[in-house]
N, C-alpha and C positions, 0 to 999 in steps of 0.2 A: 312645232315645225315652223320655222321665223318665211315670213315672206318676202323674202330678197327673190332677185328675178333670174339668181343661180340654182335657189331652189327650184321656185318651180318648175322652171330648165326640167328640173333631177328628178323632179314629181311625171310632173308634163309623160320624158319619157319612159319611166314606169309603167303610166297610166298604159305608153300605146304600145310596151312587151307584153305586160296583163293580159290587157285584151286581145292582139293576133293571138297568144299562148295559146288563151283559152278557143278559139272563133279558128284556129286552122286545125287543133284535136277536138273540137267538134267534124265542121266539116270531115276528118276523118273514122270519124263514127258514125257519120248518119249518111255518108258513100253505102255500107250497106242495105239498109232499108230498104234503096234505091233499084238492090241489085240480088234483093231473094231469089223473085224467081228462077233468073237466068245461073245464081250459082247452086242454089237446088236443081236446074234439070242436068246443069255440069255432072253433078255428083253420082246423080244419082237418089237424091233422097228425095223428102217431102216438106209443104213453106213453112210447116211449123216445127220441120227437124232446126230449116238453116235458125226461122228465130231461137235457139237454144246458143249462137254462136253471137246473139246479141243480149241472152241470158250471164255467158264462159264473160267476157268481158266485163257483164259491170259487177257479178261476181268476184275477178278478182284486182276491181280498180282500190277497193280494200287493202288490198295487199299489199299494190302502189300503195297509194297515201299512207301507211301505215313506215314502209322500207325511207321510201323516199322526202315523207315528214323529220324523219328520226336524223336523216343526214343534213338534211336542213337546217335543221334547228343547232347540229355540229360545225359542219362546215362555210355558212349563211344561203340565202336564200334563192343567192343570181346564179355560181354555180352547179345547184343542183334542178333551177331551173333550165339552163340550157341543154344539160343533162337529159332534163326528163321531152325534150324537144327533138335532141334528136333519135332516143331510144323511140319512140311513137313514131314519129317518120318512118323510122325504118321496119318498123315491125307494119306498120300498113302499105308498104310495099311491098312485104314481103306478101302480104298473105295473098294480089296479083298471082305467086306464083305457086301457090298449092295444088299439090299434086293430088293430092285426097282430099273429102268429107274430116279424113281426123290429123290430118297437118293442118285445114284451114282451122281448122277448130283450134289447136297448140298457137297454133299465130296470133289469132282474136285475146286466146286470153293473156299473150304477152303483148300484143298492144294495150291490152286493158291492165295491166300493171303497171307500162309504163302513164298511160292516161290519168288515172287513179293517181298519180305522184304531182302532176300540172295544176288542174287550180288552187288545191290549197296553200302550195306556193307562190304564188303570182298570186292572188288576195293577197294572201299575207307580204310581201314583199311590199305592192301595191300601199295596202293599210298599214301598214309601217315608214312609207313615205309622204303622203300625198300631207298636205295641211287640214285637221279636225272637218273645217267644216266642206270642204269638197268629198265626202264620206260618202253620205246617203245618194248623191248620185255618180259619183267613179263606180260605188258599186252595184250602181240601176244597167253603167256602159259595162260594167266587166261579168257580167253575165250576159245582157244581150251579146256577149259573145259569141255563145248555143247556141240562138238562134241562126244569128249574121253567117257559124258555121254550116247549120246548116241551109241557108241563102245559099251562097255559095255551091253547098251541095246540090243545092235543087241546080241548078245555072248547066250544072257537068253533065250532069241527068237530064238534062232537059235540048243540052244545044250540045253536048257531044259523047251521052251515050253510042249512040247506033256507030259512031265511028272509033271508037273505044271497046266498046265492049263489058263486059265487067271484070276484066285484071286489068284494061287498058285506066279506068278509072281507078282502082287501085294502085298502078302505078302513078300517076298525077298525086297522090296522097303521098308521097317524100318529097312536095315541095315545102310542104312545115321546115324543112328541117335549116331557111335557108334564113330563116329569122334566126337563127343562133349568133349568125354575122352582126346582127344591130342588137342582141345584147351583150354579147359584148365588146362591144365598143360607144356602146352605148349609156350601158347602165350601169349607176353603184349602187353597192348594199347597201341593204334596209342599217338607215342608222341607229333602231331603235334595235332588231339585233347585237347593233356593234356594241351598243353601250350592253346590253342585255347576256350579253358573251364575258363581260368583267365580270357579271356578279358570282354567288356561290355555284355552285353544279349545285343540278338538285335530280336526281335519276326521274329523268322522263314518266316508267312507269306508278312509282312514288303519288309524280302531280295527278296521275288520274286516279290511285284511288283515293287520293284527297277529295279526287271531285268526281268521286260517283254517278251521284242522284244528277250534276251537271251534263257528263260520260254518257247518261239512261236518255234522258230527253233530250241530248242532242242528235243521236242514236233512232229517236222516235222522230220526232220533226223533221227530219232527212229524210228516212222510211218515206214519211206522206207526203214529205215533199217532192222524191225519184217517182213515188210513184202518182202523183198532180204529175208531173214533167211528161216521165216514159206512155203512162195509162192515155194521155194522149198528142202524140207524135207517133211509137213506132210502127201502129199496124196503119195512122189515118192512108197517107195516102195509095200505097198498093194494097190492103186486102179491105176497109171500108169503100174511097174514093173509086179505086178499081175492080176489085171483085167485088163488090156490091155493088156498090151504085152501074158500079160499068164504063166511068168514065175514062175518054178516049186519054192519051198520056198527052198533049200541048192541052187541058182543061188542068189534069191532076198538078203537070208542072204551073201552072198559073194560079191553081188559088196556094198550093205548100206556097211559090215567093209571098202571095198574099198575104198567105197568117202569119207569116216570119217576120212582115215589114210589123207587125200586130206586135208581134215577142219582143221586136229592140224597140220597140217603141215603145209597149211597155215598160219593161225591164226602169228601163232612164226615169220611165213620168214617176214613178210606184219607189224607187230609189230617194228619186227629189223626197218628192212629199213624204219619205221617211224621216228625214231632220228636222223638218216639222213638228208633227206630228206624233211620229216614236218607232219604231220597227216594226214593233207587234201589231198596233195599227195600221196600218200601212199593208202589211199582207193580211188586213183581216180582210178589208175593204177590197183588194183583188182579187180576196175567193169565193166575197160575195160576188162579185162580179161575172164570178166563172158560172155560180148556176143558176143566177138567170140566163143567162145564155146558153148551157146546157141544154134541153131538151131540142131546141133550133142546130145546134151545131152536129149532134148527134142523130138530131133524124129529119134532113133536111132532106130538099130535091132535087132542086133543081142549083145549078153550079154556083148562079149570082149569090142566092139565099144563105146554100153552105158556105160560098167565100166569108159572103159579111160575117156571119155564125159565129165561126174559125178566124180569120182576125181579130171578133170579140172575145174569143175564147181565150187565143196564144197572148194577148195584148194583159188578163187575164191572169192565165198560167204565169206564164215569165215575167204579167208585172211581181206577184206575191216572194217572185225567184233571185228579181230584182236587188230585195232587202236580207236575200241572204250571205252574202258574200261579207259585209259591215258586221253585217249579224254578231254571225258564229267569230269572228273576229275580235269582237270586242268582251263575248260570251268567254275567249279562249284563254285563261294563263298563259298568259306573253311569256314563260320558256319555253311555253311548250307549244306557239303558233305555226311555229314546221307543220308541227303532227299533228295540233288539236282540228283545226278546221277541217282539213280534206280526210281525213282519218275517221271522226263522225259522218260527214259527210258521206264518206265513201262504202262504211258501212251500210246506212243508211240507206244506201247504195243495190247493197249487199243484200239489203235484206228484202227490196224494191227486185229483187234482181230476174221472178222469173216472170214478170209481167206482161211480154208479150207471149210467148205459150201463155199465160193462164185467161190476157183479152181471148185468145183463140182459143181457147176451151169451151170456154167461155161461151160464146160463139157462133162454135158445132153441137151445146149441146139445146140453141134455143135456134134449132135450125140457119145457121151458119149469118145471125145476124150480127154481124159485128158492130152499127150503132147499138145498139144494144149493150154489145160488154163494154166499150166504151163509156156511156153514160155512168152507167153503174161503178164506172170503178175511180171514175172523174171528178162524178156528185159526193160517192166514198170519204175520200180524201178528203175534200172542199172540206166538209164538213167537222172533219178532227184537224184539220187543221184550225179554222175558227173557233172549235176547244183548245188547245193545246196554244195556242197564242195569246185566248181570254185568260189563261192560267198560269202559265212561262213568264219569264226573269227575258228581263230583260242591259245591259248597262249602254244604252246610247253616249258619246261621246268619251268614252272611258280612257285614262292615258294609254298608252297601245305598249312604252313602254316601262311603263308598273310592272312590278314583280313581286309574288305572296314574299 
């Protein structure tokens, strides 16, 4: 892509849209982790039962990634991105109207399908539009949208929860639908997609079969990545900080805000570093850092010590994640880039979808020691990711419009 003012403005708007669509998607997702106990109380079920709502959301994201990815490869990235933003906003608001535990689970499953479509489409639209030299830091910025959404959900929890209640928090989750107006007015279709669609048509399933080893590697890698993120986030605020350490509401809010700042900074830092030293080495370096702070993060006892360790842990976890958008899009066959990155990501999510009940179960079998469960999962997948990076492929700076 040339460096004209017009093209750079086009790239800038795409980055803004992709970042916001993922950040607001994550905002809607993380509202649930702050409402576990009240949702459980409303429907008369255990907190562990409510964690299965997260499992269901994560599991159905793979279906959404495939459905909407296929549509994006056929009709374009822009219109399908608008569609998924509308849908995840709709189902988030509908969660607040749930009248029973069963209806809540159904709505969260539908939310997961819509959520699953966003990441792959948004990241492919961005990576196919921006200049090559932007890829590393934009990858980190896009992935920083995830902790940005977590940050916003934390603010809503900290300052609006008592006034809104759990249902009101889900109603606020409809606001991301407004982003569609910006996407419609300010975003153009991916130039790589416009070039690819003029070429010969090849079956998506045929391309997936031709790249079977890459698909398997990608799914295993993304399963580890999703255990890495959800294993350090989903039960950390309410069950570890709140239930085990008995920290009060304001302390949990402040610590959550602090570690999400670390997450945002880590994604951008390691994304930028990956442009210099390579995608695999940057991911491995972030995983090593997570192992260094692992014990203090999961076994600290004072708010200050926990806040420092949690900042560094999420700097590392989301630092590794910051390389994922560019790494998966570069590895992807160009003809199915709307499908491949998101589908592989969400299949990995499906494998990791039982993380929350798994960690809750491990803690229950160890005297309700949530710190032990957090350390066990996070440490294991950090080592697995390092091994995968040592032996895995890389396609740094490959042309986004090059087809098979």
